[in-house]
C-alpha positions as CSV (number, residue, x, y, z in Angstrom):
1,M,0.0,0.0,0.0
2,S,2.9,2.3,0.9
3,F,4.5,1.7,-2.5
4,I,1.2,2.4,-4.4
5,S,0.7,5.6,-2.4
6,R,4.2,6.8,-3.2
7,K,3.7,6.0,-6.9
8,K,0.4,8.0,-7.0
9,T,2.1,10.9,-5.3
10,L,5.0,10.8,-7.8
11,V,2.6,10.7,-10.8
12,K,0.6,13.6,-9.3
13,C,3.8,15.7,-8.8
14,L,5.0,14.9,-12.4
15,L,1.6,16.1,-13.8
16,I,1.8,19.3,-11.7
17,L,5.4,20.0,-13.0
18,I,4.3,19.4,-16.6
19,L,1.3,21.7,-16.2
20,I,3.4,24.5,-14.6
21,L,6.1,24.1,-17.2
22,F,3.5,24.3,-20.0
23,T,2.1,27.5,-18.4
24,F,5.5,29.0,-18.1
25,I,6.3,28.3,-21.8
26,L,2.9,29.7,-22.8
27,T,3.4,33.0,-21.0
28,I,6.9,33.3,-22.5
29,E,5.5,32.8,-26.0
30,L,2.7,35.4,-25.6
31,P,3.0,38.2,-28.1
32,K,5.4,41.0,-27.1
33,S,2.4,43.4,-26.5
34,E,1.1,40.9,-23.9
35,N,4.4,40.3,-22.1
36,E,4.1,43.2,-19.6
37,Y,2.0,41.1,-17.2
38,N,3.8,37.8,-17.5
39,A,5.4,38.3,-14.1
40,V,2.0,39.0,-12.6
41,I,0.5,35.9,-14.2
42,Q,3.4,33.7,-13.1
43,T,3.1,35.0,-9.5
44,H,-0.5,33.9,-9.4
45,L,0.2,30.5,-11.1
46,K,3.3,29.7,-9.0
47,N,1.3,27.7,-6.5
48,A,-1.8,27.1,-8.5
49,F,-1.6,23.3,-8.4
50,I,-0.7,23.1,-4.8
51,K,-3.9,24.3,-3.2
52,N,-3.9,25.3,0.4
53,E,-7.2,24.1,1.8
54,T,-7.0,26.6,4.7
55,S,-6.2,29.5,2.4
56,K,-8.7,32.4,2.2
57,E,-7.7,34.0,-1.0
58,I,-9.7,35.8,-3.6
59,L,-8.6,36.7,-7.1
60,Y,-9.8,40.2,-8.1
61,I,-9.5,41.0,-11.8
62,S,-9.5,44.7,-12.2
63,R,-7.7,47.6,-13.9
64,N,-9.0,50.1,-11.4
65,Q,-6.8,50.8,-8.3
66,N,-9.6,52.5,-6.3
67,A,-11.8,49.4,-6.9
68,V,-8.9,47.1,-5.8
69,D,-8.4,49.2,-2.6
70,N,-12.2,49.1,-1.9
71,M,-12.3,45.3,-2.3
72,K,-9.2,44.7,-0.1
73,Y,-10.8,46.9,2.6
74,I,-14.1,44.9,2.5
75,M,-12.5,41.5,2.3
76,G,-10.1,42.3,5.0
77,K,-13.0,42.7,7.3
78,L,-14.2,39.2,6.3
79,G,-10.8,37.6,6.8
80,Y,-9.9,37.2,3.1
81,E,-6.8,38.2,1.3
82,V,-7.3,39.8,-2.1
83,Y,-4.9,39.3,-5.0
84,N,-5.3,41.7,-7.9
85,L,-4.6,40.4,-11.4
86,I,-4.5,43.2,-14.0
87,P,-5.4,41.7,-17.4
88,W,-2.4,41.6,-19.7
89,Y,-4.4,42.6,-22.7
90,S,-6.3,45.7,-23.8
91,P,-9.9,46.0,-22.4
92,K,-11.2,46.2,-25.9
93,K,-9.4,43.1,-27.2
94,R,-9.2,39.5,-26.3
95,P,-5.7,38.1,-25.5
96,Q,-4.2,36.7,-28.6
97,C,-3.8,33.2,-27.1
98,F,-7.6,32.9,-27.4
99,N,-7.1,32.3,-31.1
100,N,-5.4,28.9,-30.5
101,G,-7.0,28.0,-27.3
102,E,-3.8,28.2,-25.2
103,C,-5.4,30.7,-22.8
104,S,-7.4,27.8,-21.2
105,T,-4.3,26.6,-19.3
106,I,-3.9,30.0,-17.6
107,F,-7.6,30.2,-16.7
108,T,-7.8,26.6,-15.5
109,A,-4.8,27.0,-13.2
110,L,-6.2,30.2,-11.7
111,C,-9.5,28.5,-11.1
112,R,-7.8,25.7,-9.3
113,K,-6.1,28.1,-7.0
114,Y,-8.8,30.5,-6.1
115,E,-12.2,29.6,-4.7
116,Y,-13.6,33.0,-5.6
117,I,-12.7,35.0,-8.7
118,I,-14.2,38.5,-9.0
119,I,-14.4,40.2,-12.4
120,N,-14.6,44.0,-11.8
121,E,-16.3,46.4,-14.2
122,I,-15.4,44.8,-17.6
123,A,-17.5,41.6,-17.8
124,S,-15.7,40.4,-20.9
125,D,-12.6,39.9,-18.7
126,G,-14.5,36.9,-17.4
127,Y,-15.0,35.3,-20.8
128,G,-12.1,33.0,-20.5
129,Y,-13.2,31.7,-17.1
130,L,-16.7,31.0,-18.5
131,N,-15.1,29.1,-21.4
132,S,-12.6,27.1,-19.3
133,G,-15.0,25.0,-17.2
134,C,-13.9,27.0,-14.2
135,S,-14.4,25.3,-10.8
136,S,-14.3,28.6,-8.9
137,K,-17.3,30.7,-8.0
138,I,-17.2,33.5,-10.6
139,I,-18.5,36.9,-9.4
140,F,-19.2,39.6,-12.0
141,E,-19.1,43.0,-10.3
142,L,-20.7,45.1,-13.0
143,N,-20.0,48.8,-12.3
144,N,-20.8,49.4,-15.9
145,R,-22.9,47.9,-18.8
146,Y,-22.3,44.2,-19.1
147,D,-21.1,44.7,-22.7
148,V,-18.8,47.7,-22.1
149,N,-15.7,47.8,-24.3
150,I,-16.8,44.7,-26.3
151,P,-16.3,45.3,-30.1
152,K,-19.6,45.4,-31.9
153,E,-18.8,42.3,-34.0
154,E,-18.3,40.3,-30.7
155,T,-21.2,41.6,-28.7
156,R,-23.7,38.9,-29.8
157,E,-21.3,36.1,-29.1
158,F,-20.5,37.4,-25.6
159,S,-24.1,38.1,-24.8
160,I,-25.0,34.5,-25.6
161,K,-22.1,33.1,-23.6
162,F,-22.6,35.4,-20.6
163,S,-26.4,35.0,-20.5
164,T,-26.5,31.2,-20.9
165,S,-23.8,30.8,-18.2
166,L,-26.2,32.6,-15.8
167,M,-28.8,29.8,-16.4
168,N,-26.3,27.0,-16.2
169,K,-26.9,25.1,-12.9
170,N,-23.4,23.5,-13.1
171,K,-21.7,26.9,-12.8
172,E,-21.6,28.9,-9.7
173,I,-22.0,32.5,-10.9
174,S,-23.0,35.7,-9.0
175,V,-23.8,39.0,-10.5
176,I,-23.4,42.3,-8.6
177,I,-24.6,45.6,-10.0
178,Q,-24.1,49.1,-8.5
179,N,-27.4,50.4,-9.9
180,S,-30.6,48.8,-11.2
181,Y,-30.1,50.4,-14.6
182,E,-27.4,47.8,-15.4
183,N,-30.1,45.1,-15.1
184,Y,-32.5,47.2,-17.2
185,Y,-29.9,47.7,-19.9
186,A,-29.0,44.0,-20.0
187,C,-32.7,43.2,-20.3
188,M,-33.2,45.6,-23.2
189,N,-30.3,43.9,-25.0
190,G,-31.6,40.3,-24.6
191,V,-29.9,39.3,-21.4
192,H,-32.1,38.1,-18.5
193,I,-30.3,38.2,-15.2
194,P,-32.3,35.9,-12.9
195,S,-30.7,36.9,-9.7
196,Y,-28.3,39.6,-8.5
197,H,-27.2,41.8,-5.7
198,I,-27.1,45.6,-5.7
199,I,-23.9,46.6,-3.9
200,S,-22.3,50.0,-3.8
201,S,-18.7,50.9,-3.0
202,T,-17.8,51.7,0.6
203,G,-16.1,54.9,-0.6
204,Y,-12.9,53.9,1.1
205,V,-9.8,55.7,-0.2
206,N,-6.5,54.1,0.9
207,G,-4.4,56.4,3.1
208,I,-7.1,59.0,3.8
209,T,-9.0,59.5,7.0
210,Y,-12.1,61.6,7.7
211,E,-10.3,63.4,10.5
212,E,-7.7,64.9,8.2
213,I,-10.3,66.1,5.8
214,E,-12.4,67.6,8.6
215,S,-9.4,69.6,9.9
216,V,-9.1,71.5,6.6
217,E,-10.5,75.0,6.7
218,K,-13.2,75.5,4.1
219,E,-12.9,78.4,1.6
220,E,-15.9,80.2,0.0
221,L,-15.2,78.4,-3.3
222,I,-17.0,75.9,-5.5
223,A,-15.0,73.0,-7.0
224,I,-15.7,71.9,-10.5
225,V,-13.9,68.6,-11.4
226,E,-13.1,68.7,-15.1
227,K,-14.1,65.3,-16.3
228,T,-16.6,66.0,-19.2
229,N,-17.4,68.6,-21.7
230,Q,-20.2,70.0,-19.7
231,D,-17.9,70.7,-16.8
232,S,-15.8,73.1,-18.8
233,L,-18.3,74.2,-21.5
234,I,-21.4,74.7,-19.3
235,A,-20.6,74.8,-15.5
236,K,-17.4,76.8,-15.8
237,M,-18.9,79.4,-18.2
238,E,-22.2,79.8,-16.2
239,L,-20.4,80.4,-12.9
240,K,-17.9,82.7,-14.6
241,K,-20.8,84.7,-16.2
242,R,-22.3,85.3,-12.7
243,D,-19.0,86.0,-11.0
244,I,-19.4,83.1,-8.6
245,P,-16.1,82.0,-7.0
246,F,-14.9,78.6,-8.2
247,E,-11.9,76.6,-9.2
248,M,-11.4,73.9,-11.8
249,V,-9.9,70.7,-10.5
250,A,-8.2,68.2,-12.8
251,W,-9.9,64.8,-12.9
252,K,-6.7,63.0,-12.1
253,N,-6.4,65.0,-8.9
254,C,-10.0,64.3,-7.8
255,N,-9.8,62.9,-4.3
256,P,-11.1,63.9,-0.8
257,K,-7.8,65.6,0.1
258,T,-7.9,67.8,-3.0
259,L,-11.6,68.7,-2.5
260,A,-11.4,69.2,1.3
261,K,-10.8,73.0,1.1
262,Y,-13.9,73.7,-1.0
263,K,-17.3,74.5,0.4
264,V,-19.1,72.3,-2.1
265,Q,-18.4,70.4,-5.3
266,L,-20.7,71.2,-8.2
267,I,-21.4,68.3,-10.4
268,L,-23.3,68.0,-13.7
269,P,-24.1,64.2,-13.8
270,S,-22.9,62.4,-16.9
271,Q,-23.5,58.9,-15.7
272,I,-26.3,57.1,-13.8
273,T,-24.0,56.7,-10.8
274,S,-20.5,57.1,-9.6
275,S,-18.3,55.6,-6.9
276,K,-17.4,59.2,-6.1
277,I,-20.8,59.7,-4.6
278,I,-20.3,57.4,-1.6
279,E,-16.6,58.5,-1.4
280,N,-17.7,62.1,-1.0
281,F,-20.4,61.1,1.6
282,R,-17.8,59.2,3.6
283,Y,-15.2,62.0,3.7
284,G,-17.6,65.0,4.1
285,I,-17.5,66.5,0.6
286,V,-20.8,68.1,-0.1
287,M,-22.2,67.9,-3.6
288,M,-24.4,70.4,-5.5
289,I,-26.3,69.0,-8.5
290,P,-29.1,70.2,-10.8
291,S,-32.6,69.3,-9.9
292,E,-34.3,66.7,-12.1
293,A,-36.2,69.3,-14.0
294,F,-33.1,71.4,-14.6
295,L,-31.1,68.4,-15.7
296,R,-33.7,67.4,-18.3
297,E,-33.8,71.0,-19.5
298,M,-30.0,71.2,-20.0
299,I,-29.8,67.8,-21.7
300,T,-32.6,68.8,-24.0
301,E,-31.5,72.3,-24.9
302,S,-27.7,71.9,-25.0
303,D,-25.8,69.8,-27.4
304,Q,-22.8,70.3,-25.1
305,Y,-24.4,68.1,-22.3
306,S,-23.8,64.4,-22.5
307,F,-25.5,61.8,-20.4
308,D,-24.7,58.1,-20.8
309,A,-28.3,56.8,-20.4
310,P,-30.5,59.2,-22.4
311,D,-33.3,56.6,-22.6
312,I,-34.3,57.2,-18.9
313,I,-34.4,61.0,-19.1
314,Y,-38.1,61.0,-20.2
315,M,-39.1,57.8,-18.6
316,D,-41.6,58.1,-15.8
317,E,-39.5,58.2,-12.6
318,G,-36.6,57.1,-14.7
319,L,-34.1,59.3,-12.9
320,E,-35.5,58.3,-9.5
321,N,-35.4,54.6,-10.3
322,Y,-32.2,54.3,-12.3
323,T,-29.8,56.9,-11.0
324,T,-28.1,57.3,-7.7
325,W,-28.1,61.1,-8.0
326,Y,-31.9,61.3,-7.8
327,N,-32.6,58.3,-5.6
328,D,-35.4,59.4,-3.2
329,K,-33.4,57.9,-0.2
330,L,-30.5,60.3,-0.8
331,K,-32.4,63.5,-1.5
332,D,-31.3,65.1,1.8
333,L,-27.6,64.4,1.1
334,F,-27.3,66.6,-2.0
335,V,-27.8,70.4,-2.6
336,F,-30.1,70.9,-5.6
337,F,-30.2,74.0,-7.8
338,N,-33.1,74.8,-10.2
339,S,-31.2,77.3,-12.3
340,W,-27.7,78.8,-12.5
341,D,-29.1,81.9,-10.8
342,D,-29.8,79.8,-7.7
343,V,-26.2,78.8,-7.0
344,R,-25.0,82.0,-5.3
345,G,-27.9,82.1,-2.9
346,L,-27.5,78.4,-2.0
347,L,-23.8,79.0,-1.1
348,H,-25.0,81.3,1.8
349,S,-28.4,79.8,2.7
350,V,-27.6,76.1,3.0
351,N,-26.4,74.4,6.2
352,F,-23.5,72.5,4.6
353,E,-22.3,71.2,8.0
354,K,-25.7,69.5,8.6
355,I,-25.6,67.8,5.2
356,R,-21.9,66.8,5.7
357,I,-22.8,65.0,9.0
358,K,-25.9,63.3,7.5
359,A,-23.9,62.1,4.5
360,K,-21.2,60.7,6.8
361,E,-23.7,58.9,8.9
362,F,-25.3,57.4,5.8
363,A,-21.9,56.2,4.5
364,E,-21.1,54.5,7.8
365,K,-24.4,52.6,7.7
366,Q,-23.8,51.8,4.1
367,E,-20.4,50.3,4.8
368,L,-21.9,47.9,7.3
369,K,-24.5,46.9,4.8
370,V,-21.9,46.4,2.0
371,V,-19.8,44.1,4.2
372,D,-22.9,42.2,5.2
373,Q,-23.8,41.8,1.5
374,W,-20.4,40.5,0.5
375,S,-20.4,38.2,3.5
376,E,-23.5,36.6,1.9
377,I,-21.8,36.2,-1.4
378,V,-18.6,34.6,-0.2
379,G,-20.5,32.1,1.9
380,K,-20.0,33.6,5.4
381,T,-23.8,33.4,5.9
382,T,-26.3,30.8,4.6
383,N,-29.3,33.1,3.9
384,D,-30.1,35.1,0.8
385,K,-31.2,38.2,2.6
386,F,-29.9,40.6,-0.1
387,L,-30.4,38.5,-3.2
388,I,-32.8,39.9,-5.7
389,K,-34.6,37.3,-7.9
390,H,-36.6,37.6,-11.1
391,K,-38.1,34.4,-12.6
392,K,-38.9,36.4,-15.8
393,P,-37.2,39.3,-17.5
394,I,-38.1,42.7,-16.1
395,C,-38.7,44.3,-19.5
396,K,-40.0,43.7,-23.1
397,N,-37.2,44.6,-25.3
398,D,-37.2,45.8,-28.9
399,M,-35.4,42.6,-30.0
400,G,-38.4,40.5,-29.2
401,F,-36.4,37.7,-27.7
402,F,-33.8,36.8,-25.0
403,F,-30.6,34.9,-25.4
404,N,-31.3,32.9,-22.3
405,Y,-35.0,32.9,-21.7
406,S,-38.2,31.9,-23.5
407,D,-41.8,31.5,-22.3
């Protein structure tokens, strides 16, 4: 028995060595443009076939450092260690090894090592894991449309693969969205998401505390973060016209430390939501935004105003239901202006400190909820308290069919 046992162990070790050697050769032979992350891949693969049963590791696939910091912060509270893998290929292209099927070795090895693999923001980064027969639980954290960055000619193929995987009982897949619009968008494009969680960021920023932000003396200035055309072509010009004191802040410098000295940040929403909202709540940065009516007016009357979900602008309660900015539960945490002439008066009439305190309290409660929600997803709890289920699609789309549902 002892000899047979040793023989089995030897065979197993040889197989492991062969697989690791093959993976090493594969990554060396990746096209030059993909070689940048070979070291990262090999770091993750090094012990992929020697699985530590007591290990509590999560693989987080993301190109966004703020998202990585947020996930490490959350999972640290749940006792997990997060490893970030930055995809070694462009977000708008598949890795070239897809063409000959050699990528499957990488994906299979990573799936063997990690019990949980989280795909952040760009769902197509999970395509290889869906194709490889991955044994891990795959979690799609959709902070954007499910098909963002996918070339038009590949959208249908990915939609079919993604949607049918959601219905496959042999695969353990979870979907997380930041906002219910992501589900509506998927539905309108023929993808039925039968169950999902709505989970926001905690707003955590690595290396920054509320106390250091609070200690900064406020100036009678409005901050406009220059991210979109409307920031420079509309907000800047309208405040300048009225001689209202403001400063432009570069998007790359947009963080609570930079914004701390300003009385308020004026924002013209360009997206249905933003992780910056909860970040600002957490660190006491008050936000001033146009009222629903004024937002609709600006979008309608100005070709300089861009909004990434124009279909909801004229939908009944579209802004309330599908954006974070106009969510009824958050209405006391923003300062709303009905016209540009309102702005100066609001600077002097609003109790900004009261809003700052309310927003911080909301962020603290939200963090507890977020940790609780993730606890449910990674199996720390056995109930489905936060899971939202839909047996049928939530919409009737113009396509007239769904890739993964039929009556």
